[in-house]
N, C-alpha and C positions, 0 to 999 in steps of 0.2 A: 504494500500500500504506500509506504513512504517513498519508495523509488518512483512509482508511477506519478505521484503528485509532484515530486521534485523535477522529474523529466519534463513535465508540462510547463514549468515556470521559465520565464525568460529573463528574470532578474532575481537577485537574492531575496529570500523571504525569512522572516523571523520564525523561531520555533513555535511561538503562540499562533501565528498565522498558519503555519504548517499543520498544527494540531486541529485548527478549525476546518481546514480543507480535507482532512482525512475522513473517510466514510464512517469510521468508528472512533469512539473516544479512546485515546491512548494516554497513559500516564507519562509524566515528564521523564522519569528515569529510563524506561524502555526506549522512548524516542531518542533520548540523548545517547544511549548505547548503540542504537541503529545508525545514528549520524556519525558517531565515532568509528563504527565498523566501516561504513562507506568511505570515510575520510582516510582510514588506513589503507583501503583498497585503491585509493586514488580516484574515486568516482565523485567525490564531493569536496567543495572548497567552502570553508567557513570563515567568515570575517565579521567585522563590526556591524555590517548591514544585514547579516543573516547567512543562510545556507543556500548554495547554488550547485546544481548538478553540473559537473565539469569533467566528465570522463574524457581523458586525453591519454592515448597510449604512448606518446612520445616521452621517453624518460628524461630527455634534456629539458623539457618544459617543467617537469616536477622538480628537477634539481634547481632550476632557476627560481621557482616559487619558494623553495625552502630558504633561499638566500635573501629573499625580500625583507626589508626592514619592517619590523612590527610597529604599529602606531597605537 
């Protein structure tokens, strides 16, 4: 469910907005675990504006992202 909703978004969305868009109610902790799992797989990017599905298979891209300065 989480993946389907994130794939349809074209801009980052907050976790609260994501919870509202899901077809069933999800508690915060399991949602956070799902987001962290997708982030480790390289499918999701999370920032100050929210979560965005960003599946990119190019490893050079993700190496560059890890070097970006945190704000």
